[in-house]
Structures are given as C-alpha cells and as structure tokens.
Phi, psi and omega in degrees: 000133181274151175292120182272328185210139177246131177244118176263122183263146172236139007277155174206168173072203190313133173259176181299320182294323177291308179308315180298311184298315178299315186292327181298310179302310181298319178295328181288326179292322177291323182283317190251345185087174177276148351274156169242129181273140180236124181278111184073163172308127186303320171219161186274074172210122185293328180290319177300313181297317179296321181292317180290325177299320180290333173278348175126010179274142176237118184272128175233163178254352181213139177301339179300340183278354188257134179301146184300138174091352185281168171275134178229127178257126177273135189289171186300336191283340185093162182216159175293149180306331182297329182288326180289318175301320181296318181294325175294319179296330179276000176071029178283150177270104195268128169240117186270108182256020176305135181297135181302332180289330174283320177303327180297322179291320171307313179293326177300321178308310180288324178301315183277331174298314182297328180275002168092016180277146164276127183256126173255132174258124178264118184185175174278119181300133182081356177289139186301325180294316182291324178301318176297313177299312183291337174292348178290324179223081183307133177057022179243351182241117176285149177247133179242137182243341182208169179301321178304321181296331180298319180296337181268000180295136180232076183232019183064217184222068185299149180291324188239120181226150175209148173252145172235157183230159165298152184279344192245032184274165169293126179299315182288319175298318180293323178297325175293319178299310182301315178307315177297316178298317181293325181293325181274329181227085181300343179278354179294140180242158175278153167293153184304326176231139185301140181276332177296124192288161183304316186297315178302311181300312181300317183286330176289319176296329181288320186285336175294325181289315184297322183296339180283347193243354194231164178265334181204150177233137170255131175247123181273125182168161180269158189297331179275006177271110182297316180294329177294312175305318180293329173301315179299313180298321179295315179295322181290322177292347173271002178088014179248132177295144183214149184218144175266128178230142174284329182189181183307324182297343180275354180280132179257135188298327183295339174295333191250008187301325183250018193257126175261318185239118182250129178259145177229130170231185181205141179291169188289354174244013183268120182294143181297331181299330180289324172299314187291332172298320179286318179297316178304316180303310187286327179295317179294338178276358176110358181286143176277136178262139178221141178257126175257102177272118182254307178225134181268114176265131180226018184290135172218151181239143176280163183290159177306138177301325182288335174291311176308312178301315180292326175296323178290318179293331175277352179056050179237000000 
C-alpha cells in the first residue's frame, strides 16, 4: 500500500539552543582556524557532528585530551564544574555553548542548596546533561528516573524540598514522578519555572496533535537524543506506531505496509534537510504533503559572552 499523505508537524527540528551551539562551533572554526575542540558531541545528532568534524571540529570527552592553549567549546548539554576547572588549568580557551535553559538548572542547584533545600533531580541516569547538573554538588543530589525510584529514596524527611529536572524529559512521565514524590513528601515544592524546556514541551504537544491524524509517525533524530526518544514514546502513548530514524536510510518498508497517512516530526537536534529528504521520497511516489501548525516558536539565544569578546579582540 502506497503512502497517500504526509503530514509534517510544526514545531520540529532545531531549537534555539541547538542553533546557537552549532553556530558557536562554526564561528570558532572561522575565528580561530582548525582544529576547534568540542567537549562531548556539541548536540546529540550524528549528522551534525559529522558535518562539523569535516569543517574542523574535534570531539573529545575530557579536556585532558586537548592540547594546551587550544580552543575548547563545551557542548549544549552542560558539563560538571570540574571539567571547566581542568580546562582552565590546561590553559585552554573556553567557549561555553551550554544551552541557557540547561545553565538555568545549574544555577538553581546552588540557589536552593544555599537556601537549605534538599534537592531531588528528575532525569535519565548517565545522561550527560544530568551528569553536569549533579556535578555542581557531587554525591549530594539524589536522581530519580522513574516512579519506582521514588520508593527507593533514602533522604529522611527534610523540612524543605524541591525538585529540578532534565530539560528533555517526557512531560507525562515527569508529572507521574512528581505526583509520586509529592505523595511521599507533601512538603515538596515546584521550581518557580518548569525546567523541561520550551522546545521539549512544544514538540511533545505537537506530536500529540499529529498522532490524532496519522497511521504512523517517523521521528527524525539520533538514538542518543533524549528529546527525540521522548517524541517516539509520546506518539506511541497516543496509540500510534512510531519509529526513530536518523535519516531516510533507517526507514523499514514493513513499518509502512498498512499506512496511508504518515506523520513526520524531528527532534530538537535533527537537521531539517534530513526531514526534507524523507518527504521528497514519498512525494515523488505520489503522496500529498500537508503541514500541521501547532505552535509558533520564536525563541532565540544570543552568542556566549566569551565568544563575543574574543571576536571583538580579533576585530571580526
């Protein structure tokens, strides 16, 4: 059975933090020349990393791997303070491309610790973003990934409690975890502003609307992209089969055998060109294309201050 209709949902693809991080690496290569070192994948998409590597970026996992005096860009996901300290000791020129919404959570850790709160962090264990946040107060912040984890907490019954979260979580799953935390700790308070970022929230809301209209959903994104994985889960939770693909080559024909209307979204680190390659294939096969506008995103972030300063010093 041929696909009769493709529905592209908006918003999808790059968020402001990803746009900013990629541009930071590209600008650093232009400003300082090759190579520019990047601490961790700048964003979680293999195509983006490959393209930047071809331009002169070198990805490392530890500042120790970077030659003294080199430029190092810290990825959008954030890093533990110890890594910044190591980079400074090595005399590296640091450009911090941490997403401002992730940086906000880092700052919240110190704000609430100073005010005497016990902090619970909701996030995916071993995810680089959470490692960075927990590194602000090593071994002092328990992490919960599921409702079951709430029952295993061993923190007594502190008077003041607050939870913080990873920015790329499932909205629905997080709500269940918070509910379980509040049931066990009625004194728990919410952060003043939700930590799950606008892009994650918007894309999950959009895919819920998309799921009402399609037989199957493809989410373009890499397997290490948390927000992309959550989009697949969200679509499935709506009763629609959904699959994560890095690009067109990842699509399996058996997924589409009974599909007339195919929905397409993309994680916040997935390039639009990969989406369009998929759309182009099905349109050439006779499918009609439709756009579903759910939320209009206009968020933009300014470049890191240290990059602006270095650009001024170089008179570029």
